[in-house]
C-alpha angles and dihedrals in degrees: 000000000000127000095262093053092047091050093048091051091049091052093048091050090050091052092049090048091052094047091048092047091050091048092048091047092051094046090048091052094050091047090054093043090225113167114279123266148148118310109260126227119234111274094349097062111188095325092119090062094061126084110229093213098040106034097157093051089053090049091047092049091053090051089059088062103034103029136250092304119045145147125251128180119222099193107314095336121096116221128184120230122209107198107167134071093240094048093048094048092043090054102040100035109022093037098027095143094051093047095036102106130090113257127236111277113163095199094053091044090050093051094044097048094253101324108326122153130027107302102050101030128103140190124011091349091058093045094050095046095044092049092049094044093050091050093047095047091051089050087056093052106274105168091002138105093262094062089043089060091051091053091048091050092049091048089057092051087051092050090052090056093050091048090057089061088069091212096306117139116263142172105255097199102102095033090065093041091055096047098044093042092054090060093059092037090059088058102041100030099028096238145049127247128234111251094243096047104130094211090051093049092048089050091051090048091053091049093050091048093051094047093050091044091063090061097044124098089251092055090049092049090051090056092051099040104021096158093052096040093049088066099035123091120238145103090301088071089063088052090053091046092050091051091049091050090052088052090052091051093053093044088056091051092050090051090051090051093051090063096054107025115133111201091206093050114035112188102197147344094293091054090051092049091049091051090050088049091055092048090053102036092115095051110101093206100043120141091204106093140114096286090047095055093042097051098037088053091048090050093051092045095047098043091042093053115035102039096053096038091051089050091052092048093048092043094056089050089055093048091051086055092050109042091167089065091047089052093050090050089052091054093050092047092051091048098046106028108011122198102288105073137042119259116256134196091255089066090066092078091053093045105064095162094050089048091050092049093052091050092046091050090055091046094047096042088053088194100192102024100176093041126222112299123264130200130211113244096208140010102295134196105208119178092336091311125114115226112185122226112276096024114144115238128195115206106202102223089183090066088061098042090052097041108138088208089064100028120042094204103030096171095046134075104245123154086197088084087079099039130083126219089275095053094254123137114263128189118236124208089215093066106099107136088142090054121239142253129028097341099044117140114293094212100048096123092047092048093049091050093048094048094051096044096043096045093044093046093050093048091045090059106029147039114220119233130182118215087214129055109276091236087068092057111106118204093187111115113256088213125020113180122101087350139015113244121196123236117265111269142157129218139180125233108218114194113241 
């Protein structure tokens, strides 16, 4: 047999293998009665049908063909996509227990040592850590006056930084990261960092690198082919290195706390965790151990920094694009607060327009459009489809935040979505940027407080100016994968 014949037979064999694989996959899907979806390729699944820069748009386009509930294969693994407001709410609220586990995400599991901490854990581990974390955060002021004072203090430090710019354009990225991070740092580490602290700046850089890495094509590929990507060189290795470096930072902080912790006078989240570790040191199945404190602290630090700072950064870009909105906010601030005192949370009830703007920024920014993955905890029959236990489910939060039934102009920035005919603030059932159900964001109350106080304090003190014509400002995300990231921009803070 010559080379050409051998090659021909090999190619024919490959074609037959592919056709058989497709046939078997299709039969298996029908047998399981999973929701319909595009036919996957062997090994690759449906990865070629997704845009690496606009993942949600790809998923939304597929829903137009296969319906609001469909099956997609990421590599060899089937996942179920919920891409309608009704389907998302039915799953996360009406069937909260069934859809209450964290879904399989190899990159998160790699970074958290197989699902340690709050974000990636499930079962009894998640229940214990979440209960403990909620109690501890409340003890340190979450949702109370004490945490409000910390935010107000940090907002004033931020104003001083902006005043130093003397009206010159600047990139606000790390200004917001430093200020927002210091709020959660004061809770988990017991103190804030100076803005020029080199260790602090390095930590924030590592966090930004990790968060963006999740949305990059390399992060997406890792989630599809983890065993291959773990060994391959590429930018994803820098992401993994950054995550490991953050873990090392927290481990050092924990060791420092061990030397000075006072069981009768805990200073912060780490102290409380260490005290709990000591109490349960003789329990074989305890969830309070070194990995638990390190990754729980990392989860609180990461979630408490990057999400709020990104929303602030995106929000000011939106306000630059809508100077009429900024002007109306200035008028409300002058009427309700004036210039002689710091804004407080109580002002929110008397500032319906500011409250509406903050809500609309969160809706429009759509920070985590595909939502964090869920997993069904048992075999579930959902709208006549059978979803086997352990199947990963992605609830498309963006489909709710852009639902025309709840928001009259879903693709436009319009604070009127949260105002009634009398100009009073009104709640909207389509507003779920913090997700919903059993796995909704732990820090929602803190984030809402921060966003209101930071936005209001900035606009009390400054007018926003763009160094380029506002028609040149682009609100389209520069990356839209796991998260939406705003385009690079600069702005000037002009004292009022």
